[in-house]
C-alpha positions in Angstrom: -45.6 -82.8 -21.2 -46.4 -81.9 -24.7 -47.8 -78.5 -23.5 -44.5 -77.7 -21.7 -42.5 -78.5 -24.7 -44.6 -76.2 -26.9 -44.6 -73.3 -24.4 -41.0 -73.6 -23.0 -39.9 -70.4 -24.7 -42.8 -68.5 -23.2 -42.0 -69.9 -19.7 -38.3 -69.0 -20.0 -39.1 -65.4 -21.0 -41.7 -65.2 -18.1 -39.1 -66.4 -15.6 -36.6 -63.9 -16.8 -39.1 -61.0 -16.7 -40.1 -62.0 -13.1 -36.4 -62.0 -12.1 -35.9 -58.6 -13.7 -39.0 -57.2 -12.0 -37.7 -58.4 -8.6 -34.3 -56.9 -9.2 -35.8 -53.7 -10.5 -38.1 -53.5 -7.5 -35.1 -53.7 -5.2 -33.2 -51.1 -7.2 -36.1 -48.7 -7.4 -36.7 -49.3 -3.7 -33.1 -48.2 -2.9 -33.4 -45.2 -5.3 -36.7 -44.2 -3.6 -35.0 -44.3 -0.2 -32.1 -42.2 -1.5 -34.5 -39.7 -3.0 -36.6 -39.6 0.2 -33.3 -38.9 2.1 -32.3 -36.2 -0.3 -35.7 -34.6 -0.2 -35.7 -34.6 3.6 -32.2 -33.1 3.6 -33.3 -30.4 1.1 -36.3 -29.6 3.2 -34.2 -29.4 6.3 -31.6 -27.2 4.6 -34.3 -24.9 3.2 -35.9 -24.5 6.6 -32.5 -23.7 8.1 -31.8 -21.1 5.4 -35.2 -19.5 5.9 -34.6 -19.3 9.6 -31.1 -17.8 9.0 -32.7 -15.4 6.5 -35.2 -14.1 9.0 -32.6 -14.0 11.8 -30.3 -11.9 9.7 -33.2 -9.7 8.6 -34.0 -9.0 12.2 -30.4 -8.4 13.1 -29.4 -6.3 10.1 -32.5 -4.0 9.8 -34.3 -6.1 7.2 -31.4 -6.9 5.0 -31.0 -10.6 4.3 -27.7 -12.3 4.4 -27.0 -12.1 0.7 -27.4 -8.3 0.8 -25.1 -8.1 3.7 -22.5 -10.3 1.9 -22.6 -8.0 -1.1 -22.2 -5.0 1.2 -19.1 -6.6 2.7 -17.7 -7.3 -0.8 -18.3 -3.7 -1.8 -16.6 -2.4 1.3 -13.6 -4.7 0.6 -13.4 -3.4 -3.0 -13.5 0.2 -1.9 -10.9 -0.4 0.9 -8.5 -2.1 -1.5 -8.9 0.8 -4.0 -8.3 3.4 -1.3 -5.3 1.4 -0.1 -3.8 1.5 -3.6 -4.5 5.2 -3.9 -3.0 6.0 -0.5 0.1 3.9 -1.3 0.6 5.9 -4.5 0.1 9.2 -2.7 2.4 8.4 0.1 5.3 7.6 -2.2 8.1 10.0 -3.0 9.3 9.0 -6.4 12.8 10.1 -7.4 13.0 12.5 -10.3 14.2 10.3 -13.3 17.0 12.8 -13.9 18.4 11.8 -10.5 18.3 8.0 -11.1 20.7 5.6 -12.8 18.1 4.8 -15.3 19.1 8.0 -17.2 22.5 6.3 -17.9 23.0 4.0 -20.9 22.9 0.2 -20.4 26.2 -1.3 -19.3 27.3 1.6 -17.3 30.0 0.6 -14.7 30.0 1.4 -11.0 32.8 3.9 -11.5 30.8 5.7 -14.2 27.8 5.8 -11.8 30.0 7.3 -9.1 31.3 9.9 -11.6 27.7 10.7 -12.5 27.0 11.4 -8.8 30.1 13.2 -7.9 31.0 15.2 -11.0 27.7 15.8 -12.7 24.6 15.8 -10.5 26.1 17.2 -7.3 28.0 20.1 -9.0 24.9 20.8 -11.1 22.8 21.3 -7.9 25.6 23.3 -6.3 25.5 25.7 -9.3 21.7 25.9 -9.2 21.4 26.7 -5.5 24.6 28.6 -5.0 23.0 31.7 -6.6 19.7 31.6 -4.7 19.4 34.2 -2.0 17.1 32.0 0.1 19.6 29.1 0.2 21.7 29.8 3.4 24.3 27.0 3.5 27.6 27.4 1.6 27.3 25.0 -1.3 31.1 24.6 -1.4 30.9 22.9 2.0 30.8 19.1 1.8 27.8 18.9 4.2 25.8 21.8 2.7 23.1 19.4 1.4 22.7 17.6 4.8 25.1 14.7 4.1 28.7 14.0 3.2 29.8 11.6 0.5 32.1 8.9 1.7 35.4 8.0 -0.1 34.9 7.2 -3.7 36.3 3.7 -3.6 33.8 2.6 -0.9 30.6 3.5 -2.9 28.4 0.8 -4.2 25.7 1.0 -6.8 22.9 1.0 -4.2 24.7 3.8 -2.3 24.9 5.9 -5.5 21.2 5.5 -6.0 20.5 6.6 -2.4 22.8 9.7 -2.6 21.2 10.7 -5.9 17.8 10.4 -4.2 19.0 12.7 -1.4 20.2 15.3 -3.9 16.7 15.1 -5.5 15.1 15.6 -2.1 17.2 18.7 -1.4 16.4 20.1 -4.8 12.7 19.4 -4.2 12.6 21.1 -0.8 14.6 24.1 -2.1 12.1 24.6 -4.9 9.2 24.4 -2.4 10.9 27.1 -0.3 11.3 29.2 -3.4 7.7 28.8 -4.6 6.2 29.7 -1.2 8.2 32.8 -0.6 10.1 31.5 2.5 12.8 34.0 3.3 15.6 31.6 4.1 16.5 27.9 4.1 19.1 27.9 6.9 20.1 24.2 7.2 19.5 20.7 6.0 20.4 17.4 7.8 19.5 13.9 6.8 18.4 11.6 9.7 17.7 8.0 10.3 14.0 7.8 11.1 12.8 4.2 10.5 13.2 3.1 14.1 11.3 6.1 15.5 8.6 5.5 12.9 8.3 1.9 13.9 7.9 2.9 17.5 4.9 5.0 16.5 3.4 2.1 14.7 4.5 2.8 11.1 5.4 -0.6 9.5 9.0 0.1 8.7 10.1 -3.4 9.8 9.7 -6.4 7.6 6.7 -8.5 8.5 8.2 -11.8 7.2 11.8 -13.0 6.5 13.0 -12.1 3.0 10.6 -9.3 2.6 11.1 -5.5 2.3 9.2 -3.4 5.0 5.9 -2.0 3.9 7.3 1.5 4.4 10.8 2.8 4.2 11.5 6.4 5.1 14.3 8.8 4.4 14.4 11.6 7.0 15.4 15.1 6.3 15.3 17.9 8.9 15.3 21.4 7.6 15.5 24.8 9.4 13.8 27.8 7.8 13.1 31.4 8.6 9.8 32.6 7.3 6.7 34.7 7.9 3.5 33.0 9.2 1.9 33.0 5.7 5.0 31.7 4.0 5.5 29.0 6.6 1.8 27.9 6.2 2.2 27.7 2.4 5.4 25.8 2.7 3.9 23.1 4.9 1.1 22.6 2.3 3.4 22.6 -0.6 5.8 20.0 0.9 2.9 17.6 1.3 1.5 18.2 -2.2 2.2 15.0 -4.2 2.2 16.9 -7.5 5.3 19.0 -7.9 6.7 20.6 -11.1 4.8 18.3 -13.5 5.8 15.2 -11.6 3.4 13.0 -9.6 3.9 11.0 -6.4 6.3 13.5 -4.8 4.8 13.5 -1.4 7.0 14.6 1.6 5.5 13.7 4.9 5.8 16.4 7.7 6.5 14.2 10.7 7.5 16.8 13.2 8.0 20.5 13.5 9.0 23.1 16.1 8.4 26.9 15.8 10.5 29.5 17.6 10.2 33.3 17.7 12.7 34.7 20.2 12.0 38.3 19.2 8.3 38.5 20.2 8.8 42.0 21.6 10.4 43.3 18.4 7.7 44.2 15.8 10.4 45.0 13.2 11.2 41.3 12.6 8.2 39.1 12.0 10.1 36.0 11.0 9.6 32.6 12.6 12.3 30.0 12.9 10.9 26.6 12.1 12.6 23.2 12.5 10.7 20.7 10.3 11.4 16.9 10.0 10.3 15.5 6.6 10.1 11.9 5.5 10.3 10.7 1.9 8.6 7.3 1.8 9.0 4.2 -0.3 6.0 1.9 -0.3 6.3 -1.9 -1.0 2.7 -3.1 -1.8 4.0 -6.7 -2.1 4.8 -6.8 1.6 2.6 -9.0 3.8 1.6 -5.9 5.7 -1.2 -4.8 5.9 -3.1 -8.1 6.1 -4.9 -9.3 3.0 -8.2 -7.4 3.1 -10.1 -10.2 1.3 -9.0 -12.7 4.0 -10.0 -10.2 6.7 -13.4 -9.7 5.1 -13.9 -13.5 5.0 -13.1 -13.8 8.6 -15.5 -11.1 9.6 -18.2 -12.6 7.5 -17.9 -16.0 9.1 -17.4 -14.8 12.6 -19.6 -11.8 13.2 -21.5 -11.1 10.0 -24.5 -12.7 8.3 -24.0 -16.4 7.4 -23.8 -17.5 3.7 -26.5 -19.7 2.2 -25.4 -23.3 1.7 
């Protein structure tokens, strides 16, 4: 009894240590099981990845999955860059002189209409009225391929569209002049978006509230020219850089050549009817599909798998 009293503190500490060891043994046992499970999972995953690596190496001429993934990313980057470049090159940007941005802030709609009717249209009439190659009578309301409606019915958006048409006429006329085409006989603006959509051009909105990816303004021209001049005209119309301005591409959508005087060597002129389209491009449209998503789908479906 006396021994117990003298060693009670030691006995209490021993009991506590034994309890702690028992608990620790249980905890370490659980940790060990967890670690064993993680280790087994890691080995299994490593084996699976190695099998995938050799499978992909055999399937893709020795390239492992990571290399194929990088190749897909590089292709996507190049595709996106080319898409941006094509969008820029496909666009026909209106000459700033034929936009309402050249007017001071606070300009009223009536002042915009006056700018169109009494400044820009007469200015173009004076410029082309003295050119021998320009066949239509500039005093005719439809000389430039369209007629302006009554002044009171014009809106700001319509003013912008008619200014753009004047700019297109001026651009085509200058192309005719630079390429030595003998005569620009006729111009006529046409609605082309439906025909373009039938051919697969995305001129319809892909989602509600969006603008179409492409919007086209059609212009049919009739010219009389030699073979060489006609060839140069087709090239010049599609040149995006014109007179110091960029992104002035005019798409040649259709053409028809006629030469009724084949037996008359004295007249070598060809009559050509050419349909042009000035495009607007809306890159924010949901068409074409997101290339990054497309690449991701290809990678998971038919391309090398990613490592986990």
